N, CA, C and O of each residue as an XYZ file, in Angstrom:
624
protein
N     -53.906    119.577     11.247
C     -54.039    118.565     10.206
C     -52.671    118.183      9.638
O     -52.382    117.003      9.437
N     -51.839    119.186      9.383
C     -50.518    118.915      8.820
C     -49.665    118.111      9.797
O     -48.909    117.234      9.379
N     -49.782    118.402     11.105
C     -49.032    117.662     12.115
C     -49.432    116.190     12.115
O     -48.579    115.312     12.242
N     -50.734    115.920     11.971
C     -51.216    114.539     11.928
C     -50.662    113.818     10.706
O     -50.281    112.651     10.787
N     -50.620    114.511      9.581
C     -50.096    113.940      8.343
C     -48.617    113.597      8.489
O     -48.174    112.531      8.062
N     -47.867    114.493      9.086
C     -46.434    114.254      9.314
C     -46.253    113.087     10.278
O     -45.391    112.234     10.065
N     -47.055    113.043     11.328
C     -46.973    111.950     12.302
C     -47.307    110.612     11.645
O     -46.660    109.602     11.923
N     -48.318    110.606     10.773
C     -48.700    109.380     10.065
C     -47.556    108.889      9.179
O     -47.227    107.703      9.177
N     -46.962    109.803      8.435
C     -45.849    109.424      7.557
C     -44.665    108.910      8.366
O     -44.011    107.948      7.965
N     -44.389    109.539      9.491
C     -43.284    109.087     10.336
C     -43.582    107.704     10.907
O     -42.675    106.885     11.057
N     -44.837    107.444     11.224
C     -45.230    106.119     11.716
C     -44.977    105.059     10.639
O     -44.479    103.974     10.940
N     -45.315    105.369      9.401
C     -45.078    104.440      8.295
C     -43.586    104.182      8.136
O     -43.164    103.038      7.966
N     -42.789    105.242      8.191
C     -41.335    105.093      8.076
C     -40.825    104.175      9.176
O     -40.067    103.244      8.901
N     -41.226    104.422     10.410
C     -40.769    103.608     11.537
C     -41.219    102.157     11.417
O     -40.504    101.245     11.833
N     -42.391    101.945     10.855
C     -42.940    100.592     10.715
C     -42.209     99.772      9.650
O     -41.914     98.595      9.864
N     -41.916    100.394      8.503
C     -41.389     99.643      7.370
C     -39.877     99.681      7.205
O     -39.305     98.791      6.575
N     -39.224    100.685      7.753
C     -37.800    100.872      7.484
C     -36.932     99.651      7.817
O     -36.114     99.265      6.982
N     -37.068     99.026      8.990
C     -36.208     97.871      9.282
C     -36.370     96.730      8.262
O     -35.386     96.104      7.868
N     -37.604     96.468      7.842
C     -37.847     95.390      6.881
C     -37.309     95.738      5.501
O     -36.724     94.888      4.830
N     -37.501     96.970      5.076
C     -37.016     97.381      3.752
C     -35.491     97.348      3.723
O     -34.898     96.953      2.719
N     -34.851     97.762      4.821
C     -33.387     97.742      4.867
C     -32.839     96.327      4.708
O     -31.747     96.142      4.169
N     -33.580     95.337      5.168
C     -33.142     93.944      5.000
C     -33.134     93.535      3.533
O     -32.333     92.692      3.129
N     -34.030     94.131      2.724
C     -34.120     93.782      1.304
C     -33.234     94.655      0.424
O     -32.881     94.257     -0.686
N     -32.874     95.834      0.904
C     -32.080     96.777      0.109
C     -30.723     96.184     -0.268
O     -30.184     96.507     -1.327
N     -30.176     95.339      0.567
C     -28.854     94.771      0.263
C     -28.861     93.912     -1.002
O     -27.801     93.609     -1.549
N     -30.043     93.518     -1.467
C     -30.145     92.727     -2.697
C     -30.243     93.597     -3.951
O     -30.220     93.061     -5.059
N     -30.350     94.917     -3.812
C     -30.528     95.797     -4.972
C     -29.440     95.647     -6.037
O     -29.777     95.529     -7.215
N     -28.146     95.644     -5.680
C     -27.132     95.493     -6.740
C     -27.301     94.189     -7.522
O     -27.145     94.165     -8.743
N     -27.619     93.115     -6.816
C     -27.813     91.828     -7.490
C     -29.054     91.880     -8.379
O     -29.011     91.419     -9.519
N     -30.146     92.427     -7.879
C     -31.376     92.525     -8.669
C     -31.151     93.373     -9.919
O     -31.662     93.045    -10.990
N     -30.389     94.464     -9.788
C     -30.086     95.304    -10.952
C     -29.295     94.527    -11.995
O     -29.546     94.654    -13.193
N     -28.339     93.725    -11.539
C     -27.497     92.979    -12.484
C     -28.247     91.836    -13.162
O     -27.862     91.411    -14.251
N     -29.298     91.338    -12.545
C     -30.024     90.182    -13.089
C     -31.301     90.537    -13.845
O     -31.933     89.655    -14.427
N     -31.692     91.813    -13.848
C     -32.892     92.209    -14.586
C     -32.706     91.877    -16.060
O     -31.707     92.259    -16.670
N     -33.668     91.167    -16.623
C     -33.602     90.777    -18.030
C     -32.941     89.434    -18.276
O     -32.904     88.968    -19.415
N     -32.420     88.801    -17.234
C     -31.789     87.489    -17.405
C     -32.514     86.447    -16.561
O     -33.152     86.774    -15.561
N     -32.409     85.213    -16.970
C     -33.066     84.123    -16.256
C     -32.260     83.748    -15.013
O     -31.031     83.691    -15.054
N     -32.952     83.497    -13.930
C     -32.288     83.101    -12.693
C     -32.724     81.700    -12.263
O     -32.606     81.329    -11.095
N     -33.225     80.938    -13.221
C     -33.602     79.559    -12.927
C     -33.173     78.664    -14.076
O     -33.061     79.093    -15.225
N     -32.939     77.419    -13.730
C     -32.647     76.396    -14.721
C     -33.583     75.232    -14.432
O     -34.101     75.100    -13.323
N     -33.793     74.404    -15.422
C     -34.641     73.239    -15.217
C     -33.757     72.039    -14.953
O     -32.869     71.722    -15.745
N     -34.003     71.375    -13.837
C     -33.227     70.194    -13.477
C     -33.674     69.042    -14.359
O     -34.846     68.667    -14.364
N     -32.738     68.490    -15.097
C     -33.099     67.389    -15.988
C     -32.049     66.283    -15.974
O     -32.015     65.455    -16.884
N     -31.203     66.260    -14.969
C     -30.176     65.227    -14.873
C     -30.803     63.876    -14.542
O     -31.964     63.800    -14.140
N     -30.041     62.842    -14.712
C     -30.447     61.470    -14.391
C     -31.679     61.029    -15.162
O     -32.412     60.158    -14.694
N     -31.924     61.602    -16.320
C     -33.062     61.204    -17.139
C     -34.403     61.469    -16.486
O     -35.379     60.775    -16.768
N     -34.461     62.458    -15.624
C     -35.703     62.740    -14.892
C     -36.845     63.123    -15.828
O     -38.007     62.845    -15.529
N     -36.531     63.755    -16.950
C     -37.569     64.202    -17.888
C     -38.339     63.023    -18.484
O     -39.505     63.166    -18.852
N     -37.695     61.868    -18.580
C     -38.354     60.691    -19.149
C     -39.392     60.097    -18.200
O     -40.416     59.579    -18.645
N     -39.133     60.171    -16.905
C     -39.965     59.472    -15.935
C     -40.750     60.387    -14.996
O     -41.608     59.919    -14.248
N     -40.464     61.660    -15.033
C     -41.084     62.560    -14.067
C     -41.178     63.969    -14.643
O     -40.792     64.218    -15.785
N     -41.688     64.863    -13.847
C     -41.796     66.265    -14.249
C     -40.506     66.978    -13.860
O     -40.045     66.869    -12.724
N     -39.932     67.702    -14.805
C     -38.739     68.482    -14.500
C     -39.133     69.629    -13.570
O     -40.260     70.121    -13.626
N     -38.203     70.050    -12.720
C     -38.512     71.132    -11.783
C     -37.432     72.202    -11.843
O     -36.291     71.929    -12.216
N     -37.807     73.430    -11.470
C     -36.849     74.533    -11.566
C     -35.823     74.518    -10.436
O     -36.120     74.127     -9.307
N     -34.614     74.952    -10.770
C     -33.550     75.143     -9.789
C     -33.196     76.625     -9.849
O     -32.829     77.137    -10.907
N     -33.305     77.306     -8.724
C     -33.126     78.751     -8.685
C     -31.721     79.146     -8.256
O     -31.034     78.403     -7.555
N     -31.316     80.319     -8.687
C     -30.096     80.961     -8.220
C     -30.221     81.097     -6.696
O     -31.292     81.434     -6.192
N     -29.149     80.840     -5.975
C     -29.219     80.871     -4.506
C     -29.578     82.255     -3.967
O     -30.181     82.361     -2.899
N     -29.217     83.312     -4.686
C     -29.542     84.661     -4.214
C     -31.041     84.923     -4.299
O     -31.592     85.625     -3.451
N     -31.710     84.368     -5.313
C     -33.174     84.496     -5.392
C     -33.796     83.854     -4.161
O     -34.693     84.418     -3.533
N     -33.312     82.686     -3.833
C     -33.855     81.979     -2.676
C     -33.608     82.775     -1.388
O     -34.488     82.851     -0.530
N     -32.426     83.362     -1.254
C     -32.128     84.181     -0.070
C     -33.048     85.394      0.002
O     -33.566     85.726      1.068
N     -33.249     86.054     -1.142
C     -34.134     87.223     -1.188
C     -35.551     86.834     -0.784
O     -36.180     87.516      0.025
N     -36.048     85.744     -1.345
C     -37.413     85.289     -1.051
C     -37.553     84.945      0.432
O     -38.527     85.342      1.072
N     -36.596     84.215      0.974
C     -36.657     83.843      2.395
C     -36.617     85.085      3.283
O     -37.341     85.176      4.275
N     -35.758     86.043      2.913
C     -35.665     87.292      3.680
C     -36.990     88.049      3.614
O     -37.475     88.542      4.633
N     -37.573     88.141      2.429
C     -38.855     88.838      2.261
C     -39.954     88.153      3.075
O     -40.805     88.822      3.661
N     -39.934     86.826      3.110
C     -40.947     86.089      3.868
C     -40.841     86.361      5.367
O     -41.840     86.286      6.082
N     -39.650     86.672      5.841
C     -39.448     86.935      7.270
C     -39.795     88.375      7.668
O     -39.714     88.724      8.846
N     -40.174     89.196      6.716
C     -40.507     90.588      7.028
C     -42.011     90.746      7.251
O     -42.786     89.808      7.060
N     -42.399     91.934      7.653
C     -43.822     92.260      7.795
C     -44.367     92.853      6.502
O     -45.438     93.461      6.494
N     -43.630     92.675      5.412
C     -44.047     93.222      4.124
C     -44.960     92.265      3.356
O     -45.476     92.620      2.297
N     -45.160     91.070      3.875
C     -46.026     90.108      3.199
C     -47.484     90.374      3.569
O     -47.830     90.540      4.739
N     -48.318     90.409      2.546
C     -49.747     90.671      2.721
C     -50.524     89.538      2.054
O     -50.607     89.467      0.828
N     -51.083     88.668      2.864
C     -51.820     87.522      2.316
C     -53.067     87.951      1.542
O     -53.598     87.171      0.752
N     -53.529     89.150      1.755
C     -54.715     89.660      1.059
C     -54.346     90.572     -0.102
O     -55.076     91.509     -0.423
N     -53.222     90.296     -0.720
C     -52.753     91.166     -1.809
C     -53.757     91.258     -2.953
O     -53.804     92.275     -3.645
N     -54.551     90.231     -3.165
C     -55.503     90.256     -4.286
C     -56.563     91.342     -4.121
O     -57.104     91.835     -5.110
N     -56.860     91.717     -2.878
C     -57.820     92.803     -2.656
C     -57.235     94.149     -3.081
O     -57.942     94.999     -3.623
N     -55.949     94.334     -2.831
C     -55.280     95.568     -3.265
C     -55.248     95.610     -4.787
O     -55.487     96.657     -5.390
N     -54.952     94.468     -5.409
C     -54.950     94.396     -6.880
C     -56.331     94.762     -7.419
O     -56.442     95.488     -8.407
N     -57.360     94.269     -6.786
C     -58.724     94.556     -7.222
C     -59.068     96.034     -7.017
O     -59.628     96.671     -7.909
N     -58.737     96.575     -5.853
C     -59.060     97.972     -5.530
C     -58.383     98.941     -6.493
O     -58.979     99.941     -6.893
N     -57.129     98.644     -6.867
C     -56.386     99.537     -7.761
C     -56.444     99.092     -9.225
O     -55.776     99.674    -10.080
N     -57.234     98.070     -9.510
C     -57.418     97.542    -10.866
C     -56.085     97.173    -11.522
O     -55.818     97.537    -12.668
N     -55.265     96.452    -10.782
C     -53.971     95.999    -11.295
C     -54.179     94.615    -11.897
O     -54.604     93.689    -11.206
N     -53.878     94.477    -13.185
C     -54.112     93.199    -13.865
C     -52.890     92.681    -14.614
O     -52.719     91.467    -14.733
N     -52.043     93.558    -15.116
C     -50.901     93.135    -15.932
C     -49.599     93.618    -15.300
O     -49.603     94.394    -14.344
N     -48.494     93.145    -15.852
C     -47.181     93.589    -15.383
C     -47.034     95.096    -15.598
O     -46.448     95.788    -14.766
N     -47.567     95.602    -16.710
C     -47.504     97.048    -16.963
C     -48.304     97.819    -15.906
O     -47.886     98.890    -15.467
N     -49.450     97.272    -15.503
C     -50.232     97.897    -14.425
C     -49.429     97.907    -13.126
O     -49.450     98.887    -12.381
N     -48.722     96.805    -12.860
C     -47.899     96.724    -11.653
C     -46.801     97.783    -11.683
O     -46.569     98.472    -10.690
N     -46.129     97.909    -12.818
C     -45.041     98.888    -12.936
C     -45.581    100.311    -12.777
O     -44.962    101.135    -12.104
N     -46.724    100.601    -13.390
C     -47.340    101.928    -13.233
C     -47.711    102.188    -11.770
O     -47.499    103.287    -11.257
N     -48.259    101.184    -11.112
C     -48.646    101.337     -9.701
C     -47.417    101.571     -8.829
O     -47.461    102.362     -7.887
N     -46.323    100.884     -9.143
C     -45.079    101.082     -8.393
C     -44.584    102.512     -8.580
O     -44.215    103.179     -7.614
N     -44.577    102.976     -9.819
C     -44.092    104.334    -10.104
C     -44.924    105.396     -9.393
O     -44.381    106.406     -8.947
N     -46.222    105.183     -9.282
C     -47.129    106.172     -8.685
C     -47.181    106.114     -7.164
O     -47.614    107.073     -6.525
N     -46.749    105.012     -6.580
C     -46.930    104.793     -5.142
C     -46.129    105.785     -4.307
O     -44.921    105.945     -4.482
N     -46.832    106.443     -3.400
C     -46.175    107.345     -2.453
C     -46.074    106.612     -1.117
O     -46.403    105.430     -1.015
N     -45.626    107.318     -0.120
C     -45.511    106.718      1.211
C     -46.873    106.229      1.712
O     -46.940    105.277      2.489
N     -47.952    106.872      1.273
C     -49.295    106.477      1.710
C     -49.795    105.232      0.992
O     -50.770    104.623      1.434
N     -49.156    104.839     -0.103
C     -49.561    103.635     -0.835
C     -48.565    102.493     -0.660
O     -48.352    101.704     -1.581
N     -47.963    102.407      0.508
C     -47.042    101.299      0.764
C     -47.780     99.962      0.680
O     -47.161     98.932      0.413
N     -49.100     99.969      0.908
C     -49.876     98.737      0.795
C     -49.850     98.200     -0.634
O     -49.894     96.987     -0.835
N     -49.778     99.081     -1.626
C     -49.697     98.650     -3.026
C     -48.356     97.959     -3.265
O     -48.300     96.901     -3.891
N     -47.288     98.556     -2.770
C     -45.959     97.963     -2.941
C     -45.866     96.625     -2.210
O     -45.296     95.667     -2.733
N     -46.424     96.562     -1.008
C     -46.452     95.299     -0.267
C     -47.234     94.238     -1.035
O     -46.823     93.078     -1.088
N     -48.350     94.629     -1.626
C     -49.194     93.677     -2.358
C     -48.453     93.104     -3.559
O     -48.510     91.900     -3.808
N     -47.762     93.954     -4.302
C     -47.037     93.485     -5.488
C     -45.901     92.560     -5.072
O     -45.706     91.507     -5.680
N     -45.153     92.940     -4.045
C     -44.082     92.076     -3.539
C     -44.662     90.746     -3.060
O     -44.105     89.686     -3.345
N     -45.765     90.802     -2.343
C     -46.399     89.592     -1.802
C     -46.877     88.659     -2.899
O     -46.729     87.441     -2.791
N     -47.446     89.221     -3.948
C     -47.947     88.387     -5.046
C     -46.838     87.496     -5.588
O     -47.042     86.300     -5.795
N     -45.682     88.069     -5.813
C     -44.593     87.299     -6.407
C     -43.891     86.397     -5.396
O     -43.566     85.254     -5.719
N     -43.654     86.882     -4.189
C     -42.977     86.055     -3.184
C     -43.862     84.880     -2.789
O     -43.406     83.736     -2.788
N     -45.111     85.147     -2.456
C     -46.008     84.085     -2.013
C     -46.477     83.224     -3.180
O     -46.629     82.011     -3.036
N     -46.704     83.839     -4.325
C     -47.126     83.083     -5.500
C     -46.071     82.110     -5.978
O     -46.389     81.050     -6.517
N     -44.804     82.474     -5.779
C     -43.707     81.598     -6.181
C     -43.642     80.304     -5.391
O     -42.981     79.351     -5.803
N     -44.327     80.271     -4.260
C     -44.358     79.036     -3.466
C     -45.151     77.942     -4.178
O     -44.919     76.755     -3.947
N     -46.087     78.339     -5.044
C     -46.892     77.348     -5.756
C     -46.695     77.376     -7.264
O     -46.948     76.378     -7.940
N     -46.248     78.505     -7.797
C     -46.012     78.626     -9.239
C     -44.527     78.885     -9.459
O     -44.018     79.965     -9.158
N     -43.857     77.894     -9.979
C     -42.409     77.928    -10.095
C     -41.801     79.079    -10.857
O     -40.662     79.453    -10.577
N     -42.508     79.658    -11.808
C     -41.916     80.722    -12.633
C     -41.997     82.118    -12.009
O     -41.305     83.025    -12.471
N     -42.800     82.312    -10.998
C     -43.062     83.674    -10.507
C     -41.827     84.384     -9.973
O     -41.643     85.571    -10.241
N     -40.974     83.688     -9.223
C     -39.774     84.338     -8.692
C     -38.864     84.772     -9.829
O     -38.347     85.889     -9.839
N     -38.676     83.873    -10.786
C     -37.824     84.187    -11.930
C     -38.401     85.340    -12.743
O     -37.664     86.229    -13.168
N     -39.710     85.331    -12.962
C     -40.365     86.415    -13.705
C     -40.200     87.753    -12.991
O     -39.974     88.777    -13.635
N     -40.313     87.748    -11.669
C     -40.189     88.991    -10.900
C     -38.781     89.569    -10.992
O     -38.607     90.787    -10.984
N     -37.780     88.701    -11.078
C     -36.403     89.182    -11.236
C     -36.181     89.642    -12.671
O     -35.658     90.732    -12.902
N     -36.579     88.812    -13.640
C     -36.370     89.140    -15.060
C     -37.076     90.432    -15.459
O     -36.491     91.263    -16.153
N     -38.315     90.611    -15.034
C     -39.078     91.804    -15.418
C     -38.712     93.022    -14.572
O     -39.104     94.143    -14.897
N     -37.968     92.811    -13.498
C     -37.544     93.914    -12.644
C     -38.540     94.285    -11.564
O     -38.358     95.295    -10.885
N     -39.585     93.498    -11.386
C     -40.609     93.820    -10.385
C     -40.010     93.888     -8.976
O     -40.263     94.846     -8.246
N     -39.218     92.880     -8.588
C     -38.587     92.917     -7.265
C     -37.721     94.168     -7.133
O     -37.769     94.855     -6.112
N     -36.938     94.460     -8.158
C     -36.058     95.629     -8.154
C     -36.856     96.919     -7.986
O     -36.533     97.742     -7.130
N     -37.893     97.099     -8.797
C     -38.682     98.332     -8.762
C     -39.389     98.517     -7.422
O     -39.436     99.626     -6.891
N     -39.940     97.431     -6.876
C     -40.666     97.530     -5.604
C     -39.723     97.937     -4.474
O     -40.021     98.860     -3.715
N     -38.592     97.253     -4.364
C     -37.663     97.551     -3.268
C     -37.086     98.957     -3.425
O     -36.950     99.689     -2.444
N     -36.744     99.335     -4.663
C     -36.223    100.694     -4.898
C     -37.253    101.754     -4.514
O     -36.907    102.756     -3.887
N     -38.508    101.541     -4.882
C     -39.554    102.528     -4.585
C     -39.811    102.603     -3.084
O     -39.992    103.693     -2.541
N     -39.829    101.451     -2.408
C     -39.999    101.461     -0.956
C     -38.874    102.265     -0.307
O     -39.115    103.104      0.561
N     -37.653    101.999     -0.736
C     -36.494    102.707     -0.183
C     -36.586    104.201     -0.472
O     -36.341    105.015      0.419
N     -36.931    104.571     -1.689
C     -37.035    105.988     -2.053
C     -38.101    106.697     -1.215
O     -37.873    107.803     -0.726
N     -39.256    106.065     -1.050
C     -40.324    106.661     -0.238
C     -39.873    106.860      1.207
O     -40.094    107.918      1.795
N     -39.242    105.837      1.769
C     -38.807    105.928      3.163
C     -37.684    106.944      3.326
O     -37.676    107.706      4.293
N     -36.733    106.964      2.389
C     -35.631    107.929      2.468
C     -36.148    109.361      2.382
O     -35.664    110.244      3.089
N     -37.128    109.588      1.518
C     -37.667    110.933      1.345
C     -38.329    111.438      2.626
O     -38.163    112.601      2.995
N     -39.075    110.571      3.300
C     -39.833    111.008      4.474
C     -39.105    110.798      5.791
O     -39.564    111.278      6.827
N     -37.984    110.093      5.776
C     -37.238    109.854      7.009
C     -36.184    110.946      7.182
O     -34.988    110.722      6.999
N     -36.656    112.099      7.532
C     -35.751    113.223      7.780
C     -36.304    114.005      8.962
O     -37.504    113.971      9.234
N     -35.440    114.692      9.644
C     -35.924    115.433     10.813
C     -36.925    116.515     10.418
O     -36.837    117.114      9.346
N     -37.859    116.739     11.302
C     -38.860    117.787     11.061
C     -38.187    119.151     11.121
O     -37.328    119.389     11.970
N     -38.574    120.038     10.228
C     -37.996    121.385     10.287
C     -38.475    122.118     11.542
O     -39.636    122.013     11.938
N     -37.579    122.840     12.139
C     -37.957    123.602     13.334
C     -38.477    124.969     12.917
O     -38.010    125.572     11.950
N     -39.432    125.424     13.657
C     -40.045    126.718     13.301
C     -39.676    127.775     14.294
O     -40.098    128.923     14.159
């Protein structure tokens, strides 16, 4: 039983490590931007008078989002994970991130997916995920889980 458990964890590490490593390079930037806004509202040329103003994002946010979209970490069914774990608020998300072990990588994927994919239709989601630290916490936890379990098996 223990061998199967170790094999399962190693399979998860092998599956997610390349994708997580692509996002880890954004950690210093995410740490520096937590609590600050990474979007501005475009209002030049009198656009506010005749049209709806739209957000303009920091280029690093856009790079992070595009990189995340190219990984296998996106889960289009993230709402089912939210329902199963009764995640409803940002505080619930943060608690779920803190509790997630290597076996709950689906929870971390779901939270990342909600903000990355949701930002495609709701302009504030990417900025909120950076400001509240959700992107930072998810990527850090994924990295910590993978680093902890990605070690050689002890020889007996």
